[in-house]
C-alpha positions as protocol buffer text, in pm:
chain_id: "A"
residue {
  index: 1
  type: MET
  ca { x: -6643 y: 2584 z: 5935 }
}
residue {
  index: 2
  type: ASP
  ca { x: -6555 y: 2622 z: 6305 }
}
residue {
  index: 3
  type: LEU
  ca { x: -6430 y: 2265 z: 6349 }
}
residue {
  index: 4
  type: GLN
  ca { x: -6327 y: 2319 z: 6710 }
}
residue {
  index: 5
  type: GLY
  ca { x: -6681 y: 2434 z: 6785 }
}
residue {
  index: 6
  type: HIS
  ca { x: -6819 y: 2132 z: 6601 }
}
residue {
  index: 7
  type: TYR
  ca { x: -6611 y: 1895 z: 6814 }
}
residue {
  index: 8
  type: HIS
  ca { x: -6711 y: 2084 z: 7127 }
}
residue {
  index: 9
  type: ARG
  ca { x: -7083 y: 2049 z: 7048 }
}
residue {
  index: 10
  type: LEU
  ca { x: -7053 y: 1676 z: 6981 }
}
residue {
  index: 11
  type: HIS
  ca { x: -6859 y: 1627 z: 7303 }
}
residue {
  index: 12
  type: ALA
  ca { x: -7102 y: 1834 z: 7511 }
}
residue {
  index: 13
  type: GLU
  ca { x: -7397 y: 1634 z: 7378 }
}
residue {
  index: 14
  type: ALA
  ca { x: -7218 y: 1308 z: 7460 }
}
residue {
  index: 15
  type: MET
  ca { x: -7128 y: 1421 z: 7812 }
}
residue {
  index: 16
  type: ALA
  ca { x: -7488 y: 1522 z: 7879 }
}
residue {
  index: 17
  type: ASN
  ca { x: -7593 y: 1172 z: 7775 }
}
residue {
  index: 18
  type: VAL
  ca { x: -7323 y: 1010 z: 7986 }
}
residue {
  index: 19
  type: ALA
  ca { x: -7423 y: 1214 z: 8289 }
}
residue {
  index: 20
  type: THR
  ca { x: -7776 y: 1070 z: 8282 }
}
residue {
  index: 21
  type: GLU
  ca { x: -7735 y: 726 z: 8123 }
}
residue {
  index: 22
  type: GLY
  ca { x: -7363 y: 643 z: 8130 }
}
residue {
  index: 23
  type: PHE
  ca { x: -7159 y: 547 z: 7827 }
}
residue {
  index: 24
  type: SER
  ca { x: -7335 y: 325 z: 7574 }
}
residue {
  index: 25
  type: TYR
  ca { x: -7164 y: 31 z: 7407 }
}
residue {
  index: 26
  type: ASP
  ca { x: -7158 y: -158 z: 7080 }
}
residue {
  index: 27
  type: PRO
  ca { x: -7225 y: -533 z: 7115 }
}
residue {
  index: 28
  type: GLU
  ca { x: -7165 y: -593 z: 6743 }
}
residue {
  index: 29
  type: ILE
  ca { x: -6787 y: -567 z: 6785 }
}
residue {
  index: 30
  type: THR
  ca { x: -6773 y: -926 z: 6909 }
}
residue {
  index: 31
  type: ASN
  ca { x: -7043 y: -1059 z: 6674 }
}
residue {
  index: 32
  type: PRO
  ca { x: -6876 y: -1304 z: 6431 }
}
residue {
  index: 33
  type: SER
  ca { x: -7183 y: -1293 z: 6205 }
}
residue {
  index: 34
  type: ASP
  ca { x: -7161 y: -916 z: 6145 }
}
residue {
  index: 35
  type: SER
  ca { x: -7173 y: -891 z: 5765 }
}
residue {
  index: 36
  type: ARG
  ca { x: -7165 y: -511 z: 5736 }
}
residue {
  index: 37
  type: ARG
  ca { x: -6918 y: -404 z: 5470 }
}
residue {
  index: 38
  type: GLY
  ca { x: -6848 y: -83 z: 5284 }
}
residue {
  index: 39
  type: LEU
  ca { x: -6612 y: 114 z: 5060 }
}
residue {
  index: 40
  type: THR
  ca { x: -6400 y: 390 z: 5214 }
}
residue {
  index: 41
  type: LEU
  ca { x: -6135 y: 642 z: 5117 }
}
residue {
  index: 42
  type: LEU
  ca { x: -5901 y: 698 z: 5410 }
}
residue {
  index: 43
  type: LEU
  ca { x: -5574 y: 846 z: 5533 }
}
residue {
  index: 44
  type: ARG
  ca { x: -5326 y: 649 z: 5746 }
}
residue {
  index: 45
  type: PRO
  ca { x: -5145 y: 821 z: 6036 }
}
residue {
  index: 46
  type: GLY
  ca { x: -4772 y: 750 z: 6049 }
}
residue {
  index: 47
  type: ALA
  ca { x: -4565 y: 600 z: 6329 }
}
residue {
  index: 48
  type: GLU
  ca { x: -4502 y: 927 z: 6516 }
}
residue {
  index: 49
  type: LEU
  ca { x: -4870 y: 1013 z: 6539 }
}
residue {
  index: 50
  type: LEU
  ca { x: -4965 y: 660 z: 6636 }
}
residue {
  index: 51
  type: ALA
  ca { x: -4708 y: 664 z: 6916 }
}
residue {
  index: 52
  type: ALA
  ca { x: -4852 y: 992 z: 7044 }
}
residue {
  index: 53
  type: PHE
  ca { x: -5209 y: 858 z: 7027 }
}
residue {
  index: 54
  type: SER
  ca { x: -5100 y: 559 z: 7235 }
}
residue {
  index: 55
  type: ASP
  ca { x: -5046 y: 785 z: 7538 }
}
residue {
  index: 56
  type: PHE
  ca { x: -5420 y: 850 z: 7548 }
}
residue {
  index: 57
  type: ILE
  ca { x: -5520 y: 495 z: 7455 }
}
residue {
  index: 58
  type: GLU
  ca { x: -5303 y: 343 z: 7727 }
}
residue {
  index: 59
  type: ALA
  ca { x: -5428 y: 591 z: 7987 }
}
residue {
  index: 60
  type: VAL
  ca { x: -5788 y: 491 z: 7917 }
}
residue {
  index: 61
  type: TYR
  ca { x: -5695 y: 123 z: 7916 }
}
residue {
  index: 62
  type: ARG
  ca { x: -5563 y: 153 z: 8270 }
}
residue {
  index: 63
  type: VAL
  ca { x: -5901 y: 274 z: 8401 }
}
residue {
  index: 64
  type: ALA
  ca { x: -6130 y: 88 z: 8158 }
}
residue {
  index: 65
  type: PRO
  ca { x: -5978 y: -246 z: 8055 }
}
residue {
  index: 66
  type: GLY
  ca { x: -6184 y: -486 z: 7848 }
}
residue {
  index: 67
  type: GLN
  ca { x: -6304 y: -230 z: 7594 }
}
residue {
  index: 68
  type: TYR
  ca { x: -6218 y: -226 z: 7221 }
}
residue {
  index: 69
  type: TYR
  ca { x: -5889 y: -46 z: 7163 }
}
residue {
  index: 70
  type: TYR
  ca { x: -5803 y: 14 z: 6799 }
}
residue {
  index: 71
  type: PRO
  ca { x: -5467 y: -141 z: 6709 }
}
residue {
  index: 72
  type: ALA
  ca { x: -5226 y: 95 z: 6532 }
}
residue {
  index: 73
  type: SER
  ca { x: -5291 y: -85 z: 6202 }
}
residue {
  index: 74
  type: ASP
  ca { x: -5660 y: 13 z: 6208 }
}
residue {
  index: 75
  type: ILE
  ca { x: -5645 y: 381 z: 6310 }
}
residue {
  index: 76
  type: HIS
  ca { x: -5736 y: 612 z: 6023 }
}
residue {
  index: 77
  type: VAL
  ca { x: -5893 y: 937 z: 5912 }
}
residue {
  index: 78
  type: THR
  ca { x: -6193 y: 893 z: 5684 }
}
residue {
  index: 79
  type: LEU
  ca { x: -6158 y: 1111 z: 5377 }
}
residue {
  index: 80
  type: MET
  ca { x: -6495 y: 987 z: 5247 }
}
residue {
  index: 81
  type: PRO
  ca { x: -6720 y: 687 z: 5310 }
}
residue {
  index: 82
  type: VAL
  ca { x: -6797 y: 605 z: 4947 }
}
residue {
  index: 83
  type: ILE
  ca { x: -7044 y: 332 z: 5047 }
}
residue {
  index: 84
  type: SER
  ca { x: -7132 y: 325 z: 5416 }
}
residue {
  index: 85
  type: CYS
  ca { x: -7128 y: -25 z: 5563 }
}
residue {
  index: 86
  type: TYR
  ca { x: -7444 y: -230 z: 5534 }
}
residue {
  index: 87
  type: PRO
  ca { x: -7520 y: -602 z: 5576 }
}
residue {
  index: 88
  type: GLY
  ca { x: -7444 y: -821 z: 5278 }
}
residue {
  index: 89
  type: PHE
  ca { x: -7256 y: -565 z: 5068 }
}
residue {
  index: 90
  type: ARG
  ca { x: -7023 y: -754 z: 4831 }
}
residue {
  index: 91
  type: LEU
  ca { x: -6721 y: -623 z: 4646 }
}
residue {
  index: 92
  type: GLN
  ca { x: -6791 y: -844 z: 4345 }
}
residue {
  index: 93
  type: ASP
  ca { x: -7117 y: -658 z: 4282 }
}
residue {
  index: 94
  type: LEU
  ca { x: -6929 y: -333 z: 4203 }
}
residue {
  index: 95
  type: GLU
  ca { x: -6792 y: -199 z: 3876 }
}
residue {
  index: 96
  type: LEU
  ca { x: -6460 y: -143 z: 4045 }
}
residue {
  index: 97
  type: PRO
  ca { x: -6272 y: 2 z: 3742 }
}
residue {
  index: 98
  type: SER
  ca { x: -6536 y: 274 z: 3717 }
}
residue {
  index: 99
  type: TYR
  ca { x: -6487 y: 368 z: 4082 }
}
residue {
  index: 100
  type: LEU
  ca { x: -6110 y: 379 z: 4040 }
}
residue {
  index: 101
  type: GLU
  ca { x: -6136 y: 605 z: 3737 }
}
residue {
  index: 102
  type: LEU
  ca { x: -6379 y: 843 z: 3906 }
}
residue {
  index: 103
  type: ILE
  ca { x: -6172 y: 868 z: 4224 }
}
residue {
  index: 104
  type: GLN
  ca { x: -5852 y: 918 z: 4024 }
}
residue {
  index: 105
  type: GLN
  ca { x: -6015 y: 1211 z: 3845 }
}
residue {
  index: 106
  type: ALA
  ca { x: -6137 y: 1360 z: 4174 }
}
residue {
  index: 107
  type: MET
  ca { x: -5798 y: 1329 z: 4343 }
}
residue {
  index: 108
  type: ALA
  ca { x: -5589 y: 1439 z: 4045 }
}
residue {
  index: 109
  type: GLY
  ca { x: -5546 y: 1800 z: 4156 }
}
residue {
  index: 110
  type: ILE
  ca { x: -5523 y: 1744 z: 4531 }
}
residue {
  index: 111
  type: LYS
  ca { x: -5196 y: 1827 z: 4707 }
}
residue {
  index: 112
  type: PRO
  ca { x: -5073 y: 1646 z: 5021 }
}
residue {
  index: 113
  type: ILE
  ca { x: -5322 y: 1708 z: 5303 }
}
residue {
  index: 114
  type: PRO
  ca { x: -5178 y: 1863 z: 5623 }
}
residue {
  index: 115
  type: LEU
  ca { x: -5364 y: 1772 z: 5942 }
}
residue {
  index: 116
  type: ARG
  ca { x: -5292 y: 1875 z: 6299 }
}
residue {
  index: 117
  type: PHE
  ca { x: -5412 y: 1654 z: 6586 }
}
residue {
  index: 118
  type: ALA
  ca { x: -5487 y: 1812 z: 6921 }
}
residue {
  index: 119
  type: GLY
  ca { x: -5733 y: 1716 z: 7192 }
}
residue {
  index: 120
  type: VAL
  ca { x: -5989 y: 1441 z: 7235 }
}
residue {
  index: 121
  type: PHE
  ca { x: -6366 y: 1415 z: 7237 }
}
residue {
  index: 122
  type: ALA
  ca { x: -6635 y: 1155 z: 7294 }
}
residue {
  index: 123
  type: SER
  ca { x: -6954 y: 1020 z: 7149 }
}
residue {
  index: 124
  type: PRO
  ca { x: -7173 y: 810 z: 7381 }
}
residue {
  index: 125
  type: SER
  ca { x: -6988 y: 494 z: 7273 }
}
residue {
  index: 126
  type: CYS
  ca { x: -6651 y: 608 z: 7129 }
}
residue {
  index: 127
  type: LEU
  ca { x: -6345 y: 814 z: 7216 }
}
residue {
  index: 128
  type: MET
  ca { x: -6172 y: 1007 z: 6940 }
}
residue {
  index: 129
  type: ILE
  ca { x: -5871 y: 1225 z: 6860 }
}
residue {
  index: 130
  type: LYS
  ca { x: -5949 y: 1565 z: 6710 }
}
residue {
  index: 131
  type: GLY
  ca { x: -5796 y: 1639 z: 6371 }
}
residue {
  index: 132
  type: PHE
  ca { x: -5776 y: 1982 z: 6209 }
}
residue {
  index: 133
  type: PRO
  ca { x: -5705 y: 2050 z: 5840 }
}
residue {
  index: 134
  type: GLN
  ca { x: -5437 y: 2316 z: 5798 }
}
residue {
  index: 135
  type: ASP
  ca { x: -5547 y: 2427 z: 5452 }
}
residue {
  index: 136
  type: GLY
  ca { x: -5834 y: 2363 z: 5212 }
}
residue {
  index: 137
  type: GLU
  ca { x: -5705 y: 2046 z: 5043 }
}
residue {
  index: 138
  type: LEU
  ca { x: -5912 y: 1798 z: 5247 }
}
residue {
  index: 139
  type: GLU
  ca { x: -6236 y: 1983 z: 5178 }
}
residue {
  index: 140
  type: LYS
  ca { x: -6138 y: 2032 z: 4814 }
}
residue {
  index: 141
  type: GLY
  ca { x: -6090 y: 1657 z: 4777 }
}
residue {
  index: 142
  type: ARG
  ca { x: -6422 y: 1583 z: 4942 }
}
residue {
  index: 143
  type: ASN
  ca { x: -6603 y: 1834 z: 4724 }
}
residue {
  index: 144
  type: ASN
  ca { x: -6439 y: 1693 z: 4409 }
}
residue {
  index: 145
  type: LEU
  ca { x: -6569 y: 1349 z: 4505 }
}
residue {
  index: 146
  type: ARG
  ca { x: -6917 y: 1486 z: 4574 }
}
residue {
  index: 147
  type: ALA
  ca { x: -6926 y: 1657 z: 4235 }
}
residue {
  index: 148
  type: ARG
  ca { x: -6801 y: 1349 z: 4045 }
}
residue {
  index: 149
  type: PHE
  ca { x: -7037 y: 1106 z: 4215 }
}
residue {
  index: 150
  type: ALA
  ca { x: -7332 y: 1346 z: 4173 }
}
residue {
  index: 151
  type: THR
  ca { x: -7315 y: 1297 z: 3797 }
}
residue {
  index: 152
  type: SER
  ca { x: -7248 y: 922 z: 3816 }
}
residue {
  index: 153
  type: THR
  ca { x: -7484 y: 625 z: 3833 }
}
residue {
  index: 154
  type: LEU
  ca { x: -7243 y: 428 z: 4054 }
}
residue {
  index: 155
  type: GLU
  ca { x: -7372 y: 309 z: 4390 }
}
residue {
  index: 156
  type: GLN
  ca { x: -7262 y: 550 z: 4662 }
}
residue {
  index: 157
  type: SER
  ca { x: -7378 y: 695 z: 4993 }
}
residue {
  index: 158
  type: LEU
  ca { x: -7178 y: 1016 z: 5023 }
}
residue {
  index: 159
  type: ASP
  ca { x: -7323 y: 1239 z: 5297 }
}
residue {
  index: 160
  type: LYS
  ca { x: -7636 y: 1024 z: 5333 }
}
residue {
  index: 161
  type: ARG
  ca { x: -7578 y: 964 z: 5707 }
}
residue {
  index: 162
  type: TYR
  ca { x: -7437 y: 1313 z: 5763 }
}
residue {
  index: 163
  type: ARG
  ca { x: -7219 y: 1560 z: 5575 }
}
residue {
  index: 164
  type: LEU
  ca { x: -6861 y: 1476 z: 5666 }
}
residue {
  index: 165
  type: VAL
  ca { x: -6672 y: 1781 z: 5794 }
}
residue {
  index: 166
  type: SER
  ca { x: -6436 y: 1642 z: 6059 }
}
residue {
  index: 167
  type: ALA
  ca { x: -6092 y: 1479 z: 6039 }
}
residue {
  index: 168
  type: HIS
  ca { x: -6092 y: 1273 z: 6357 }
}
residue {
  index: 169
  type: CYS
  ca { x: -5947 y: 933 z: 6446 }
}
residue {
  index: 170
  type: THR
  ca { x: -6163 y: 692 z: 6646 }
}
residue {
  index: 171
  type: VAL
  ca { x: -5930 y: 508 z: 6883 }
}
residue {
  index: 172
  type: ILE
  ca { x: -6156 y: 342 z: 7144 }
}
residue {
  index: 173
  type: ARG
  ca { x: -6504 y: 187 z: 7130 }
}
residue {
  index: 174
  type: PHE
  ca { x: -6693 y: 59 z: 7428 }
}
residue {
  index: 175
  type: GLN
  ca { x: -6802 y: -301 z: 7382 }
}
residue {
  index: 176
  type: LYS
  ca { x: -6948 y: -354 z: 7729 }
}
residue {
  index: 177
  type: PRO
  ca { x: -7068 y: -134 z: 8017 }
}
residue {
  index: 178
  type: VAL
  ca { x: -6804 y: 106 z: 8151 }
}
residue {
  index: 179
  type: GLN
  ca { x: -6754 y: 35 z: 8520 }
}
residue {
  index: 180
  type: GLN
  ca { x: -6586 y: 362 z: 8620 }
}
residue {
  index: 181
  type: PRO
  ca { x: -6717 y: 624 z: 8376 }
}
residue {
  index: 182
  type: GLU
  ca { x: -6605 y: 911 z: 8597 }
}
residue {
  index: 183
  type: LYS
  ca { x: -6240 y: 809 z: 8548 }
}
residue {
  index: 184
  type: VAL
  ca { x: -6283 y: 806 z: 8171 }
}
residue {
  index: 185
  type: VAL
  ca { x: -6441 y: 1152 z: 8187 }
}
residue {
  index: 186
  type: ASP
  ca { x: -6147 y: 1274 z: 8396 }
}
residue {
  index: 187
  type: LEU
  ca { x: -5906 y: 1153 z: 8127 }
}
residue {
  index: 188
  type: LEU
  ca { x: -6107 y: 1330 z: 7858 }
}
residue {
  index: 189
  type: ASP
  ca { x: -6056 y: 1649 z: 8058 }
}
residue {
  index: 190
  type: THR
  ca { x: -5685 y: 1577 z: 8104 }
}
residue {
  index: 191
  type: PHE
  ca { x: -5627 y: 1526 z: 7732 }
}
residue {
  index: 192
  type: GLN
  ca { x: -5871 y: 1787 z: 7604 }
}
residue {
  index: 193
  type: ASP
  ca { x: -5592 y: 2018 z: 7479 }
}
residue {
  index: 194
  type: ARG
  ca { x: -5310 y: 1767 z: 7431 }
}
residue {
  index: 195
  type: PHE
  ca { x: -5109 y: 1824 z: 7114 }
}
residue {
  index: 196
  type: PHE
  ca { x: -5042 y: 1488 z: 6949 }
}
residue {
  index: 197
  type: GLY
  ca { x: -4862 y: 1604 z: 6636 }
}
residue {
  index: 198
  type: ALA
  ca { x: -4911 y: 1685 z: 6269 }
}
residue {
  index: 199
  type: GLN
  ca { x: -4868 y: 1508 z: 5937 }
}
residue {
  index: 200
  type: ARG
  ca { x: -4886 y: 1578 z: 5565 }
}
residue {
  index: 201
  type: PHE
  ca { x: -5077 y: 1288 z: 5413 }
}
residue {
  index: 202
  type: ASP
  ca { x: -4944 y: 1222 z: 5064 }
}
residue {
  index: 203
  type: GLN
  ca { x: -5167 y: 931 z: 4964 }
}
residue {
  index: 204
  type: VAL
  ca { x: -5524 y: 808 z: 4998 }
}
residue {
  index: 205
  type: GLU
  ca { x: -5629 y: 443 z: 5022 }
}
residue {
  index: 206
  type: LEU
  ca { x: -5951 y: 300 z: 4880 }
}
residue {
  index: 207
  type: VAL
  ca { x: -6049 y: 0 z: 5092 }
}
residue {
  index: 208
  type: PHE
  ca { x: -6324 y: -260 z: 5117 }
}
residue {
  index: 209
  type: ASN
  ca { x: -6386 y: -275 z: 5490 }
}
residue {
  index: 210
  type: ASP
  ca { x: -6592 y: -386 z: 5784 }
}
residue {
  index: 211
  type: TRP
  ca { x: -6752 y: -136 z: 6026 }
}
residue {
  index: 212
  type: TYR
  ca { x: -6440 y: -119 z: 6245 }
}
residue {
  index: 213
  type: GLN
  ca { x: -6172 y: -110 z: 5974 }
}
residue {
  index: 214
  type: ARG
  ca { x: -6008 y: -424 z: 6120 }
}
residue {
  index: 215
  type: LYS
  ca { x: -5693 y: -509 z: 5927 }
}
residue {
  index: 216
  type: GLN
  ca { x: -5785 y: -876 z: 5892 }
}
residue {
  index: 217
  type: LYS
  ca { x: -6111 y: -778 z: 5721 }
}
residue {
  index: 218
  type: VAL
  ca { x: -5986 y: -484 z: 5512 }
}
residue {
  index: 219
  type: GLN
  ca { x: -5888 y: -522 z: 5149 }
}
residue {
  index: 220
  type: ILE
  ca { x: -5683 y: -238 z: 4999 }
}
residue {
  index: 221
  type: LEU
  ca { x: -5816 y: -183 z: 4647 }
}
residue {
  index: 222
  type: GLU
  ca { x: -5602 y: 109 z: 4530 }
}
residue {
  index: 223
  type: THR
  ca { x: -5368 y: 378 z: 4658 }
}
residue {
  index: 224
  type: PHE
  ca { x: -5392 y: 728 z: 4510 }
}
residue {
  index: 225
  type: PRO
  ca { x: -5086 y: 954 z: 4549 }
}
residue {
  index: 226
  type: LEU
  ca { x: -5156 y: 1319 z: 4626 }
}
residue {
  index: 227
  type: ARG
  ca { x: -4929 y: 1538 z: 4415 }
}
residue {
  index: 228
  type: GLY
  ca { x: -5144 y: 1830 z: 4306 }
}
residue {
  index: 229
  type: LYS
  ca { x: -5081 y: 1990 z: 3967 }
}
């Protein structure tokens, strides 16, 4: 898939929306009663990438303070949302050993996943870093999971919202109206081709999480090393 083209289309659609209606925002971020929870497989960027991402995050903070800026501990790449967040989802209702076994089988032949991060893009309410797989291991892992869950009776929601093809990191969410949207748009232009770095991800985490992957609400259930065969 032309991932750069995919990011470009999403960004163009968002900018068209912003031009007519401004950025939207998510009031649920500050809602203490938000009970949405889910089950996610994710990759964690290391210190060098996080430091590079902070250049963009801090630049946006200077022109749009008061928004939701992901702390370094919460930034991630979603390998697969096993169960997309929904209200009232409880970990104790799952057959967790069965999930662990299935995921272990799916990940057994996957080598470390190389990703390159370059450029930024927007949705109407979020700002994100573009990630690009450098070989086929990420897609192979996702397809292995799809195949395993397709023959399982375990609760799952793979690809039910949309088929996951990207490898981005969400770093900023708007939680209230943006007062100077034109300055945010200018920064998106400034960073559109910025190279942030690359990393070979050698493990995958399975987590029980809230919508925003906040560390204080995330429970790490298992870590799966990526070694290939």
